[in-house]
C-alpha positions as CSV (number, residue, x, y, z in Angstrom):
1,M,0.0,0.0,0.0
2,A,2.9,2.4,0.7
3,Y,4.1,1.9,-2.9
4,L,0.7,3.0,-4.2
5,Y,0.6,6.0,-1.9
6,N,4.0,7.0,-3.2
7,I,2.9,6.8,-6.8
8,D,-0.4,8.6,-6.0
9,F,1.3,11.4,-4.1
10,T,4.0,11.8,-6.8
11,I,1.3,12.3,-9.5
12,L,-0.9,14.5,-7.2
13,N,2.0,16.7,-6.3
14,Y,3.1,17.0,-9.9
15,I,-0.4,18.2,-10.8
16,Y,-0.5,20.6,-7.8
17,N,2.9,22.0,-8.5
18,T,2.6,22.2,-12.3
19,F,-0.9,23.3,-13.1
20,S,-1.8,25.5,-10.1
21,C,-2.8,28.9,-11.3
22,K,-5.5,31.5,-10.6
23,L,-7.6,30.5,-13.7
24,L,-7.7,26.8,-12.7
25,D,-8.2,27.7,-9.0
26,T,-11.4,29.5,-10.2
27,L,-12.5,26.9,-12.8
28,M,-11.9,23.6,-11.0
29,P,-14.2,24.2,-8.0
30,V,-17.0,25.0,-10.5
31,I,-16.3,22.0,-12.7
32,T,-16.2,19.7,-9.7
33,A,-19.5,21.1,-8.4
34,F,-21.1,19.9,-11.6
35,G,-20.4,16.4,-10.3
36,N,-21.6,16.9,-6.8
37,R,-24.3,14.3,-6.0
38,G,-24.4,13.5,-9.7
39,M,-26.6,16.5,-10.2
40,L,-25.4,17.4,-13.8
41,W,-26.0,13.8,-14.8
42,I,-29.4,13.6,-13.1
43,L,-30.5,16.8,-14.8
44,I,-29.4,15.3,-18.2
45,A,-31.3,12.1,-17.4
46,L,-34.4,14.1,-16.6
47,F,-34.0,16.0,-19.8
48,M,-33.7,12.7,-21.7
49,L,-36.9,11.5,-20.0
50,A,-38.7,14.5,-21.4
51,I,-37.8,13.6,-25.0
52,R,-39.6,10.6,-26.3
53,K,-36.7,9.4,-28.5
54,Y,-34.3,9.3,-25.4
55,R,-36.8,8.3,-22.7
56,I,-35.5,4.8,-22.3
57,N,-31.9,6.1,-22.2
58,G,-32.9,8.5,-19.5
59,I,-34.3,5.7,-17.4
60,I,-31.2,3.6,-18.0
61,L,-29.0,6.6,-17.0
62,L,-30.9,7.1,-13.7
63,F,-30.7,3.4,-13.0
64,A,-27.0,3.3,-13.7
65,L,-26.4,6.4,-11.5
66,A,-28.2,4.7,-8.6
67,I,-26.1,1.6,-9.0
68,C,-22.9,3.7,-9.1
69,A,-23.9,5.6,-6.0
70,L,-24.7,2.4,-4.1
71,L,-21.5,0.7,-5.2
72,T,-19.0,3.5,-4.8
73,N,-20.5,5.4,-1.7
74,I,-21.7,2.5,0.4
75,I,-20.4,-0.9,-0.8
76,L,-16.8,0.2,-1.4
77,K,-16.0,3.5,0.3
78,I,-17.2,2.6,3.8
79,P,-15.4,-0.8,4.2
80,I,-12.2,0.3,2.4
81,A,-12.1,3.6,4.4
82,R,-9.2,5.1,2.5
83,P,-8.4,8.6,3.8
84,R,-8.4,11.4,1.3
85,P,-5.0,12.9,0.3
86,C,-6.1,16.3,1.8
87,W,-6.5,14.5,5.1
88,I,-3.0,13.1,5.0
89,Y,-1.0,16.0,3.5
90,E,-2.4,19.3,4.5
91,I,-2.7,21.9,1.7
92,P,-5.1,24.9,1.4
93,L,-8.3,23.5,-0.2
94,L,-10.4,25.5,-2.7
95,I,-13.6,23.5,-1.8
96,P,-15.0,22.3,1.5
97,N,-13.0,19.4,3.0
98,P,-15.0,16.2,2.1
99,T,-16.2,14.1,5.0
100,D,-16.5,10.8,3.3
101,Y,-13.7,8.4,2.2
102,S,-11.7,8.6,-0.9
103,F,-11.8,5.2,-2.7
104,P,-13.2,5.1,-5.4
105,S,-14.2,8.5,-6.8
106,G,-17.9,8.8,-6.9
107,H,-17.7,11.9,-9.1
108,T,-15.7,10.0,-11.6
109,S,-17.8,6.8,-11.6
110,A,-21.0,8.8,-12.1
111,S,-19.4,10.9,-14.8
112,F,-18.1,7.9,-16.8
113,T,-21.3,5.9,-16.4
114,S,-23.2,8.9,-17.7
115,A,-20.8,9.5,-20.6
116,I,-21.1,5.9,-21.7
117,I,-24.9,5.9,-21.7
118,I,-25.1,9.4,-23.3
119,A,-22.7,8.2,-26.1
120,Y,-24.9,5.1,-26.7
121,S,-27.8,7.5,-27.0
122,N,-26.1,10.2,-29.2
123,K,-22.5,10.0,-30.3
124,K,-22.0,13.8,-30.6
125,C,-23.5,14.4,-27.2
126,G,-21.4,11.5,-25.9
127,I,-18.2,13.3,-26.9
128,I,-19.2,16.3,-24.9
129,A,-20.1,14.0,-22.0
130,Y,-16.7,12.3,-22.1
131,I,-15.0,15.7,-22.1
132,M,-17.0,16.7,-19.1
133,A,-16.3,13.4,-17.4
134,L,-12.6,13.9,-17.9
135,L,-12.7,17.5,-16.6
136,I,-14.7,16.5,-13.5
137,S,-12.2,13.6,-12.9
138,F,-9.2,15.9,-13.3
139,S,-10.8,18.5,-11.0
140,R,-10.8,15.9,-8.2
141,L,-7.1,15.6,-8.6
142,Y,-6.4,19.3,-9.0
143,L,-8.4,20.0,-5.9
144,Y,-6.4,17.4,-4.0
145,V,-9.5,15.5,-2.7
146,H,-8.8,12.2,-4.6
147,F,-5.8,10.1,-5.4
148,P,-5.2,9.2,-9.0
149,S,-5.9,5.5,-8.2
150,D,-9.3,6.6,-6.8
151,V,-10.1,8.4,-10.1
152,I,-8.9,5.5,-12.2
153,A,-10.9,3.0,-10.2
154,G,-14.0,5.3,-10.5
155,A,-13.5,5.6,-14.3
156,I,-13.3,1.8,-14.6
157,I,-16.3,1.2,-12.3
158,G,-18.4,3.8,-14.0
159,T,-17.5,2.5,-17.5
160,L,-18.4,-1.1,-16.6
161,I,-21.6,-0.1,-14.9
162,G,-22.6,2.0,-17.9
163,I,-21.9,-0.7,-20.4
164,I,-23.5,-3.5,-18.4
165,V,-26.6,-1.6,-17.4
166,Y,-27.2,-0.3,-20.9
167,K,-26.7,-3.7,-22.6
168,L,-28.7,-5.6,-20.0
169,I,-31.7,-3.3,-20.1
170,F,-31.7,-3.2,-23.9
171,S,-31.4,-7.0,-24.1
172,L,-34.4,-7.2,-21.7
173,I,-36.4,-4.8,-23.9
174,K,-35.5,-6.7,-27.1
175,S,-36.5,-10.1,-25.5
176,K,-39.7,-8.6,-24.2
177,N,-40.6,-7.2,-27.6
178,A,-39.7,-10.5,-29.3
179,A,-42.0,-12.4,-27.0
């Protein structure tokens, strides 16, 4: 575990020392706020629900977000109980100090699940969603509230949940329509 912490802190400190500037100090808290409680993605799902063509995808997105929240925030974070980097290495934070554990990144898992499902729904909107997912993920590192391994795990979890939920629900719909 010490080896992983060394790699994580090396990357985090590189980001902190290389990219810190007034512009990003202003932008990154705003970008990370889009991911708070998955609100951006929930709003997009609700928008999708309002458009007949995307209604099923909106339902899939809400379902996938619920699974992500359950898996990352309850099933994994609580028993793993990994401290956040800002709890270990004190630096001035640009956002309120999070009170939950670090591993995996819930912001990242929700963002990647959403990007996957949005891309399945509409490829052009999917590109924008992936860019936003990457920005939200990077903001968690820039703000020193997640380790790189938290973000990587969140991206993998979110991607897998997005693919599995999307394909599972669509296969259920196809089998129901075929019957």
